N, C-alpha and C positions, 0 to 999 in steps of 0.2 A: 500673331499669338499662336503658340502650339497648344492644341486642345488637350493633349495628354500630359502637359507639364504646367501645373498651376503655379503661379507666382506665390511666394510666401504670404504676401499681403492679401491675396485673394483667398487663400486658405484661412487666414485669420478672420477675414470678413465673413466667410462661411461659418466658422465657429461661432461668431457673434450672432449671426442670424439664427442659427440653430438654437443657441442659448436663449434667444428672445422668443422662441417658439414658432418661428415662421416655417411655413411648409417649404419643401425643396424648390418648388416653382417660384414661390415668393422670394426665397433666398437668391435664386439665380437672377431674378429680375432686379433685385436690390444691388447685387454685385455688378451686373451688366450696366446699370445706370450710374453707379459710382465709379467704375473703372473703364467704361466704354468698351466692354467685352461682349461676347456672344455665347455665354454658357447656357446650356439647356437645363431643364429640370433633371433629366437623367444624368447629365454631367455633374450637377451639384450632388445628386444622390450617390453616384459612384465615388466622388471625392470624399464625401462624408463617411462612407463606409471604409474607404482606404485610410482615413484619418482615425477610424475607430469610434466615430460618433454614432451611437446606436439609438434606438428608440427610447432607452431609459434616460438619455441625455436631453431629450426633447420634451417640452411641455406640450399642451394641447395646441393643435394648429389653429392659426387665426383664420377662422371661416366665418362668414356672415351668419347671423342667427338662423334665418330661414333655411339656408343650405345645411347648417348643422343639424336642424331638426329632420330634414329629409335624409341626411346621412345616418342619423340615429335609427330612423324607421327602417331604412334599407339594411343597415347593419344588423338590426334585431331579426329581420326576416332572413338574412343570410345565415345568421347564427342558428336559427331554427332549422333551416335546411341542412346545415352542417351537422347539427345534433342528430337529425334523422338519418343522414347519409353515412356518418362515420361508424357507428357501432355495427360492425359486421358480425354475423353469427359465428361464434367460435365452436368448432366441433369438439365434442367431449370424447376423449379417447380412453377414459378409465372404464372399467367393467366390460371392455370389448374383448371377446375371445378370438384367437386367431382362427380364421376360416380356412379350412382345407379346400384346395381346388377340387372341383368335381372331375372324376375320371370319365372321360368320354370313351364309351365302348360301343361296339357294334355287335349286336347279337345275331345279325343275319349271316355273318361270315366268320369262319374260323381262320385266323391268320396263319400264314406259313412260317412266321418268325425267321425271316432271312436276315443275314447280316448285310452290312453295306457292300461288302465285297461280293456276296452272292447275288445281289440284285442285278437283273438284266434290264435292258432298255424299256420294255413295255410293262414292267412290274409296278404294283402299287407301292408308294413310298410313305404310307401312313405309319408313324412310329409307335412302337410299344416299348414299355419299360423306361429305364433311366431316371425314375423318380427317386430312388435311393442311391446313396453314395456307392459307386463301384458297380451298380447294376448295369448289365449290358442292354444296349438299345437294339431292338430288332424291328423289322418292317413287315408289313402285311404280305406282299409278294404276289398277290393275285393280279390277273390282267387288269390294267388300268383303263379308265374311261377316256375316250377321245377328247383331247384338249385339256386334260387334267393330269395331275401327278398321282391321283388316287383312283381306286376302283369306285364303281358307282355307289355302293353303300357308304364307303368312307367319304366320298364327295358330298353326299347328302348329310352325313353326320357333321362334317366340318362347315358346310355352308348354311344348310337349312335342315334342322332336325325333322321337320315334317316333310315327307315326300309329297310333291305335288301330284294331284290326281291326273290320270291320263285324260287327254282331250277326247271328248265324246264325238263320234261321227254323227253328223246331222242326217236326219232321215228326210229332210225337206227336198222335194224334187227340184231339179235344176231346169230352168227354161232356157232354151237356146233361142236367141233372137237374131234374126238375120238383118244385117245392116244393109240398107239400100244405097 
């Protein structure tokens, strides 16, 4: 038997089982016992979908009464969880005014306003201008900090606006201990 090719009589039997309201597992068992085949529940489910037999074609599954009650309780709990989990808060975008980006500026230093061509190897590359259409972009041009593309004031402006305090030198005396 080829698993991917159902015989027409097997498909007809599946239609009958679905029409009777059997579950896909029960339908597979009924077809297997009738035709001496080895279809699984998933095979019956896949074939039913390919045949266009949907949930609207099925009646309630034939489940024992106690199992049906457990299923109803579990389903009601699952639906409560789904009701709580699904409604995501939707952001409200009306009445929002466009926010202009804050211009970062450094009052500690007056930029040299060098063009890209005028910059040399050790010059600060902090940009100025370019916000408006056609406005030229210039650069700070002061000597840059070691390990950075910016001078020290622009480095702190772009990384951490609050300059860290200098480390205080301890006045505690040091004791030298001789190791024996």
